[in-house]
C-alpha positions as CSV (number, residue, x, y, z in Angstrom):
1,P,33.9,-202.3,175.5
2,G,30.8,-200.6,176.5
3,D,31.5,-198.9,179.6
4,S,32.2,-195.3,178.3
5,L,35.6,-195.4,179.4
6,A,38.8,-195.8,176.9
7,D,39.9,-199.3,176.1
8,F,43.0,-200.8,176.2
9,T,45.1,-201.5,173.6
10,G,46.2,-204.8,173.0
11,D,49.8,-206.4,171.7
12,D,48.1,-208.0,168.9
13,D,46.5,-204.9,167.7
14,R,48.2,-204.2,164.5
15,V,48.0,-202.2,161.2
16,V,49.3,-203.6,158.0
17,A,51.9,-201.8,156.2
18,D,51.0,-202.0,152.9
19,P,47.1,-202.4,152.6
20,L,47.2,-202.4,148.7
21,M,44.6,-205.6,147.5
22,E,47.7,-206.8,145.3
23,S,50.0,-207.1,148.4
24,V,47.5,-208.5,150.5
25,R,46.7,-210.9,148.1
26,K,50.2,-211.9,147.6
27,F,51.0,-213.1,151.4
28,C,47.7,-214.9,151.3
29,A,48.8,-216.9,148.5
30,A,52.1,-217.8,150.3
31,R,50.2,-218.6,153.5
32,E,52.6,-215.3,155.3
33,E,51.2,-212.6,157.4
34,P,51.9,-209.4,155.7
35,P,54.9,-206.5,157.6
36,S,52.4,-204.7,160.2
37,L,53.2,-202.4,162.7
38,Q,51.9,-202.7,166.7
39,I,49.2,-199.9,167.4
40,G,49.9,-197.9,169.9
41,G,47.7,-196.8,172.8
42,P,47.3,-197.8,176.8
43,R,48.1,-201.1,177.9
44,E,45.8,-203.3,180.5
45,K,49.3,-203.9,182.2
46,I,52.1,-201.9,182.6
47,Y,56.1,-202.8,183.8
48,F,57.1,-199.7,185.6
49,D,55.9,-198.8,189.2
50,P,54.7,-195.2,188.5
51,S,55.1,-194.0,192.5
52,K,58.4,-194.7,192.4
53,L,59.1,-194.1,188.4
54,K,61.3,-191.6,187.4
55,V,61.4,-190.4,183.9
56,G,63.8,-188.5,181.8
57,I,62.8,-186.3,178.7
58,V,65.6,-184.6,175.9
59,T,64.6,-182.8,172.9
60,C,67.7,-182.5,170.2
61,G,68.8,-181.5,167.0
62,G,67.2,-177.5,165.1
63,L,63.9,-176.5,166.6
64,C,60.5,-177.2,165.1
65,P,57.2,-175.9,166.5
66,G,55.7,-178.5,168.8
67,L,58.2,-179.2,170.7
68,N,57.0,-177.6,173.5
69,D,53.7,-178.7,172.9
70,V,55.2,-182.7,173.0
71,I,57.0,-181.9,176.5
72,R,53.9,-180.5,178.0
73,G,51.7,-183.8,176.5
74,L,54.3,-186.2,178.1
75,V,54.0,-184.3,181.5
76,M,50.5,-184.0,181.5
77,T,49.8,-188.0,180.6
78,L,52.4,-189.5,182.8
79,W,51.5,-187.0,186.2
80,Y,47.7,-187.2,185.4
81,G,47.6,-190.7,183.6
82,Y,49.9,-192.8,185.5
83,G,50.8,-190.6,188.5
84,V,54.2,-190.3,188.1
85,R,55.9,-187.6,189.8
86,G,59.7,-187.7,189.1
87,I,59.6,-186.2,185.7
88,H,63.2,-184.3,184.7
89,G,64.0,-182.3,181.6
90,F,67.3,-182.6,180.6
91,Q,68.7,-179.7,179.2
92,Y,70.4,-178.8,175.8
93,G,70.1,-182.3,173.9
94,F,72.6,-185.1,174.6
95,A,74.7,-182.7,176.3
96,G,72.5,-182.5,179.5
97,L,73.4,-186.4,179.9
98,N,77.2,-185.0,180.1
99,P,77.9,-184.0,183.8
100,E,80.8,-182.3,181.7
101,F,78.6,-179.7,180.7
102,G,77.3,-179.1,184.5
103,Y,73.5,-178.4,183.0
104,P,71.4,-179.3,185.7
105,D,68.5,-181.1,185.1
106,I,64.9,-179.3,185.2
107,E,62.2,-180.8,187.4
108,L,58.9,-180.6,185.5
109,T,55.4,-180.4,186.7
110,P,52.5,-179.4,185.5
111,D,52.7,-175.9,187.0
112,A,56.1,-175.9,185.4
113,V,54.5,-176.7,181.3
114,R,51.1,-174.8,182.1
115,D,52.1,-172.2,179.3
116,I,55.3,-173.6,177.3
117,H,53.2,-174.4,174.7
118,R,52.1,-171.1,173.8
119,S,56.1,-170.3,172.7
120,G,58.1,-171.7,170.1
121,G,61.6,-173.5,170.2
122,T,61.9,-175.7,173.5
123,I,61.9,-174.7,177.0
124,L,64.5,-177.7,177.5
125,G,67.2,-176.6,175.1
126,T,68.4,-178.1,172.0
127,S,72.1,-178.8,170.9
128,R,73.3,-180.9,168.0
129,G,76.8,-183.5,167.9
130,Q,76.9,-186.8,169.7
131,Q,77.7,-187.4,173.8
132,D,79.5,-190.4,174.9
133,V,77.1,-192.9,175.3
134,E,79.0,-194.4,178.4
135,V,78.5,-191.4,180.1
136,M,74.9,-190.7,179.1
137,V,73.7,-194.4,180.6
138,D,76.0,-193.6,183.7
139,T,73.9,-190.5,184.5
140,L,70.8,-192.3,184.1
141,E,71.7,-194.9,186.0
142,R,73.2,-192.7,188.6
143,M,69.8,-190.7,188.3
144,N,67.7,-193.8,188.6
145,I,66.3,-192.5,185.5
146,R,64.3,-196.2,183.9
147,V,62.5,-194.1,181.0
148,L,64.3,-191.8,178.6
149,F,62.0,-190.0,176.0
150,T,63.9,-188.5,173.4
151,I,62.6,-186.1,170.9
152,G,64.5,-185.3,167.5
153,G,65.4,-186.5,164.1
154,D,67.4,-189.0,162.7
155,G,70.2,-188.3,164.4
156,T,68.9,-188.3,167.8
157,F,67.2,-191.6,166.8
158,R,71.0,-193.0,166.4
159,G,71.8,-191.5,170.1
160,A,68.9,-193.1,171.2
161,L,69.6,-196.1,169.4
162,A,73.5,-196.2,170.7
163,I,71.6,-195.6,174.3
164,H,69.0,-198.3,173.9
165,E,72.2,-201.2,173.0
166,E,74.9,-199.8,176.0
167,I,71.7,-200.6,178.1
168,K,71.1,-203.8,176.7
169,K,74.7,-204.4,177.2
170,R,74.7,-203.9,180.7
171,G,71.5,-205.6,181.7
172,V,69.8,-202.5,183.5
173,K,65.8,-202.0,183.2
174,I,65.7,-198.5,181.1
175,A,63.2,-197.9,178.6
176,V,64.5,-196.1,175.5
177,I,61.3,-194.4,173.5
178,G,62.0,-191.5,170.9
179,I,59.2,-189.1,169.2
180,P,59.7,-188.3,165.7
181,K,60.9,-184.9,165.0
182,T,61.6,-183.1,162.0
183,I,59.8,-180.2,160.1
184,D,60.6,-181.8,157.0
185,N,58.2,-184.6,156.9
186,D,60.9,-187.0,156.0
187,I,60.9,-190.2,158.4
188,P,60.3,-193.2,156.8
189,L,57.4,-195.6,158.1
190,V,55.5,-192.2,159.1
191,D,52.6,-189.9,157.2
192,R,53.4,-186.9,159.4
193,T,55.5,-185.1,161.9
194,F,54.7,-182.7,164.0
195,G,55.7,-178.7,163.0
196,F,55.3,-180.1,159.7
197,Q,51.3,-178.3,159.3
198,T,52.5,-175.4,161.1
199,A,55.3,-174.7,158.6
200,V,53.2,-175.0,155.7
201,G,50.8,-173.1,157.3
202,L,53.5,-170.0,157.8
203,A,54.9,-170.3,154.1
204,D,51.7,-170.1,152.4
205,E,51.7,-166.6,154.2
206,V,55.5,-165.9,153.0
207,I,54.7,-167.0,149.6
208,Q,51.6,-164.5,149.3
209,S,54.0,-161.5,150.3
210,A,56.4,-162.8,147.4
211,Y,53.6,-163.2,144.8
212,F,52.2,-159.1,145.6
213,E,55.7,-158.5,145.2
214,A,56.2,-160.3,142.0
215,S,52.7,-158.9,140.3
216,S,53.8,-155.3,141.1
217,A,56.5,-155.3,139.1
218,A,56.9,-155.7,135.0
219,N,58.4,-158.8,135.0
220,G,58.7,-159.6,139.2
221,V,60.2,-162.4,140.4
222,G,59.1,-163.4,144.1
223,M,61.3,-166.1,145.0
224,V,60.7,-168.0,148.6
225,K,63.2,-170.9,150.0
226,L,61.4,-173.5,152.4
227,M,63.3,-176.2,154.5
228,G,63.6,-179.4,152.0
229,R,67.0,-180.9,152.5
230,Y,66.5,-184.2,151.0
231,S,62.8,-183.8,150.8
232,G,60.6,-181.3,149.2
233,F,57.2,-181.7,151.1
234,I,57.1,-178.3,152.5
235,A,57.6,-177.1,149.5
236,A,55.0,-179.1,147.5
237,N,52.8,-178.5,150.1
238,A,52.8,-174.8,150.6
239,A,52.5,-174.7,147.1
240,L,49.5,-176.3,146.5
241,A,48.1,-174.6,149.8
242,N,48.8,-170.9,148.2
243,R,48.0,-172.0,144.4
244,N,49.9,-168.9,143.2
245,V,53.0,-170.7,142.6
246,N,54.8,-170.9,139.0
247,L,57.2,-172.8,140.0
248,V,58.2,-175.5,142.3
249,L,61.9,-176.5,142.8
250,V,62.6,-179.9,145.0
251,P,65.9,-181.7,146.0
252,E,64.5,-185.2,144.3
253,V,64.0,-183.7,140.6
254,A,66.4,-182.5,138.6
255,F,66.3,-179.1,137.0
256,D,68.4,-177.9,134.0
257,L,69.5,-174.2,134.5
258,E,70.8,-173.9,130.2
259,G,69.5,-175.5,127.4
260,E,65.9,-175.9,125.9
261,H,64.6,-177.1,129.6
262,G,66.3,-175.0,131.5
263,L,65.1,-172.9,134.3
264,Y,66.8,-169.9,132.1
265,R,64.6,-170.9,129.0
266,Y,61.2,-171.2,131.0
267,M,61.9,-167.5,132.3
268,E,62.6,-165.9,129.2
269,K,59.4,-167.7,128.4
270,R,57.1,-165.9,130.4
271,F,59.1,-162.3,130.4
272,R,58.7,-162.8,126.6
273,K,54.6,-162.4,127.9
274,N,55.2,-160.0,130.6
275,K,54.5,-162.7,133.0
276,F,55.6,-162.4,136.6
277,T,56.8,-165.7,138.0
278,V,56.9,-166.8,141.8
279,I,59.4,-169.4,142.7
280,V,59.4,-171.7,145.9
281,V,62.5,-173.7,145.8
282,A,63.5,-176.3,148.6
283,E,67.1,-175.8,150.3
284,G,68.1,-179.1,149.4
285,A,67.5,-178.6,145.4
286,G,69.7,-178.1,142.6
287,Q,72.7,-178.7,144.9
288,R,74.6,-180.1,141.4
289,H,74.8,-176.2,140.3
290,L,76.7,-175.7,143.6
291,E,80.2,-176.5,144.4
292,S,80.3,-179.7,146.8
293,S,81.2,-179.5,150.2
294,A,82.7,-182.7,152.0
295,A,81.8,-180.7,155.1
296,T,79.6,-181.6,157.7
297,D,77.5,-180.3,161.1
298,A,77.4,-181.7,164.2
299,S,74.8,-183.9,163.8
300,G,77.0,-185.4,160.3
301,N,75.1,-183.9,157.9
302,V,76.4,-182.6,155.0
303,K,76.2,-178.8,154.4
304,L,74.2,-178.1,151.4
305,G,75.1,-175.0,149.1
306,D,72.5,-172.1,149.2
307,I,70.4,-172.4,146.3
308,G,68.6,-169.6,147.3
309,A,71.9,-167.1,147.1
310,F,72.8,-168.8,143.8
311,L,69.6,-168.0,142.0
312,K,69.2,-164.9,142.7
313,K,73.1,-163.8,141.6
314,S,72.5,-166.4,138.9
315,L,69.2,-165.1,137.7
316,K,70.3,-161.3,137.8
317,E,73.6,-162.0,135.9
318,R,71.4,-163.6,133.6
319,F,68.7,-161.2,133.0
320,K,70.9,-157.5,133.8
321,D,69.9,-156.6,130.0
322,N,65.8,-156.7,131.2
323,R,65.2,-153.6,132.1
324,D,62.1,-154.2,134.2
325,Y,63.7,-157.7,135.8
326,T,63.4,-157.3,139.5
327,L,63.5,-160.0,141.7
328,K,62.4,-160.0,145.7
329,Y,63.9,-163.3,147.6
330,I,62.8,-164.0,151.1
331,D,64.1,-167.2,153.5
332,P,61.5,-167.5,156.3
333,S,63.4,-170.8,157.6
334,Y,64.1,-169.6,161.1
335,I,60.8,-167.4,161.5
336,I,59.3,-170.9,160.6
337,R,61.2,-173.0,162.7
338,S,60.9,-171.1,165.9
339,A,57.2,-170.6,165.5
340,P,54.2,-172.0,168.4
341,A,52.8,-174.8,166.6
342,S,49.3,-174.2,164.7
343,P,46.0,-175.6,166.5
344,I,46.2,-178.8,164.7
345,D,49.7,-179.5,165.3
346,S,49.5,-178.6,168.5
347,I,46.1,-181.6,168.8
348,F,48.8,-183.5,166.9
349,C,51.7,-183.4,169.4
350,G,49.6,-184.3,172.5
351,Y,48.4,-187.5,171.0
352,L,51.9,-188.3,169.5
353,A,52.3,-187.4,173.5
354,Q,50.5,-189.4,175.1
355,V,51.1,-192.7,172.9
356,A,54.7,-192.3,173.8
357,A,53.9,-192.3,177.3
358,H,51.8,-195.5,176.9
359,V,54.7,-197.3,175.2
360,G,57.3,-196.2,177.9
361,L,55.0,-197.3,180.8
362,A,54.5,-200.6,179.6
363,G,58.1,-201.6,179.5
364,K,58.4,-201.3,175.8
365,T,62.5,-200.1,174.6
366,G,64.2,-199.5,171.8
367,M,61.0,-197.8,170.4
368,A,59.5,-194.7,168.3
369,V,56.1,-193.7,168.2
370,G,54.4,-192.5,165.2
371,R,51.2,-192.2,162.6
372,S,51.7,-194.9,160.2
373,F,49.3,-195.7,158.1
374,K,46.8,-193.3,159.7
375,Q,46.9,-195.2,163.0
376,F,49.5,-194.9,165.8
377,T,52.3,-196.8,166.0
378,H,54.9,-198.5,167.6
379,I,58.2,-198.5,165.2
380,P,61.8,-200.2,166.6
381,L,64.4,-197.3,166.5
382,G,66.5,-199.8,164.9
383,T,64.3,-199.9,161.5
384,L,63.8,-196.0,161.5
385,T,67.7,-195.3,161.3
386,S,67.8,-198.0,158.6
387,A,64.9,-197.6,156.2
388,G,66.1,-194.5,154.3
389,R,64.4,-191.5,153.9
390,K,60.9,-190.3,152.7
391,E,61.3,-188.4,149.5
392,I,58.6,-187.1,147.1
393,D,58.3,-189.5,144.2
394,P,58.1,-187.7,140.8
395,E,55.2,-190.0,139.6
396,S,53.3,-189.7,142.5
397,E,49.8,-188.1,142.8
398,L,51.1,-185.0,145.1
399,W,53.8,-184.3,142.3
400,L,51.4,-184.5,139.6
401,S,49.0,-182.1,141.7
402,V,51.9,-179.8,142.1
403,L,52.8,-179.6,138.0
404,Q,49.1,-178.9,137.2
405,S,48.7,-176.2,139.7
406,T,52.2,-174.6,139.0
407,G,51.7,-175.0,135.7
408,Q,55.3,-175.6,135.6
409,P,56.9,-177.7,132.5
410,Y,56.9,-181.1,133.9
411,V,60.4,-181.7,132.3
412,M,63.3,-179.0,133.1
413,S,66.5,-181.7,132.4
414,R,68.0,-183.1,129.6
415,E,67.9,-186.1,131.4
416,I,64.4,-186.6,132.1
417,A,63.6,-185.4,128.5
418,E,65.5,-188.4,126.9
419,V,64.0,-191.0,128.9
420,L,60.6,-189.7,127.7
421,S,61.7,-189.4,124.2
422,E,63.3,-193.0,123.9
423,K,59.7,-194.1,125.2
424,G,58.0,-192.1,122.7
425,L,56.1,-189.5,124.8
426,T,55.5,-185.9,124.7
427,E,55.8,-183.5,127.1
428,P,52.3,-182.1,128.4
429,P,52.0,-178.3,127.8
430,T,52.6,-175.5,130.4
431,R,50.9,-172.6,130.6
């Protein structure tokens, strides 16, 4: 401290997982240390010799703004921060670690990544699906890779954890570090994932187009379907950013179609007042109204029904006798996923990459990095793969803000209405 250079971070530097006073008091009373996470940052002592070190980088799963920014951040930190010269990018996800596919690795240098953050997608390519863990570790050993950085979501974390466990079983010295990537912002213990803010910003522009379409017609409806398989954070935050949304539908909050509290009744009330309607729906919302499917994609995710197409069709049938009714439907998912990161997201990606490089060079393994409780932290991969999924709490400040911003009904299902009735509660008025 005091030498005008960045300080090292100690292994004892930690952030408390639950900072609420009630929780802290509970652990103090029991004379126990509250749960905490190690803070990320450069360590005074590193494990690997940078002059001899070879590292690998792989990107997996669906596209997300910021992938190239993270790759660039890793290369720049490893190259200029530590002097690492053997940086290899494996192409097309974990398939790049399987020689059967014949994908050559890419040598990554500052010149090779100079402008990649200006482009969407990933220069390494990506894929879904599992590969033989033993084969992947064989590749790492054959190439003398000593640190592997995996950039991806929950499926990638499961794959990275399997690689880590195979490495541990063999007793070889290879560190595995994960960098969380999910546009849905649904990873537990992580405040924010890269690409999320870019997605919200781009979704805001699309919602504004839907607003102009809806407001320019009598009984007009503009509907936008956004990403969010199980968590509606993008839909909720984009609606708050735009402020012209009348109805937000997310996976965490059930809604009926028919009945006193249903979507159709809500729309009928608006049409009687000659009001247009802007609807934002997350892709995982309302799945109970669609035919269930046991089919899964290559990553093991259940294939969802298309709620956007379903609502477009069902609303058209319901209001076919309303001569003024018109609906414009927009699904910008792939446009958003493949976009370059916004400036704020790009900065965030750089920080994540730096923290990942620090933890890898320090010789820690089986870890992911993320921003948790407003600090960049180390999170065990095993914890992330077993902690479930982060979702919107219907009783949270976020969802209350959505309800009060949109003016939509607080209750849109019979089940919730019955719970309120049992408690003697009434629903606030809608506009």
